C-alpha positions, 0 to 999 in steps of 0.5 A: 129411308133417306137422311139429309146430306147434312147428317153425313156432313155433320158426322164428318165434321165431328170426326174432324173436330175430334182432332182439335186441341181443347182450346181451339176452334175450326171455322165453318169455312174451313170445314166446308173447304175440307169436305168440299160442301157448300158453307151455307148448308153446312152452317145449318148442320153445325148450328143444329149440333150447337143447339143440341149441345154437341159442339161449342161455338164462338164468334170472331176471327178465331171463332168456329166450332169444337166438340162440347164433350169427349168423343167417347161421350157423343153418339152417332144417334145424337148427331143424327137426331140433332140434324134430322130430329127425333121423330120415328122414321115410320109414321103409321096412318092406320090405313087398315081402318079403311078396310071395309071387311074389318071387324068393328073396333079391330084397329083399336086393339093394338098397332098393326103388324106393319107398324110394329115391324117398322117400329122394331126396325127403327129401334134397331137402327137407333140402338146401333147408332146409339152404341157407336161413338165418335171415339169408335169412329176414331178407332176405325179411322186409325185402322182404315186411313193410312198414317200419312193421310191422318198426319196431313189431315191433322196438320191441315186442321191445326193450321186453320184452327183458331 
C-alpha cells in the first residue's frame, strides 16, 4: 500500500500546528518552507484537513491554518482519511467467481478468504492509526528530538505565525 505524500505532509504539518498558540495561524507558505515541499501540493492536503474539520483556516495577511481541536482529540486515522478518503485499502473484485471448477453459488455464501484476511489487516491498520493521537506524537517528539531543536523549531514557527 502506498499512501500519497500529502499524508506524510499533513501529519507533519499537524505536528507543527500543535505548537501554535490558540489565537495564531501558520500560512501554507511557511509550512511548505519548513518542510521543503511544494506549496501548491501542500495546499491540497491542508484544504482536505480543513474540509474534514481538523484545522481552522483564515484568509488575509495573518491567515493560515491552526488545529481545530486539541492534539489529544485528533487521531492519525482522521488525518489519513482526510487526505486519502475512507475507502478500504483492498477492493475485492471476486475473481474467484471466474473459477470454472467452483460449485454453483459458491461465491455467494461468504466473502473469500483473501478478502477476509485483507480486510482484517486493513482493520488492524486503521485501529492502530485510530489509537494514535497528535498528543501521542508530541510526547514521542519530546523524547526523540533534542530540546534545543524543539526550542528553535518553536521559535521559527512563532516568528512566522500570524
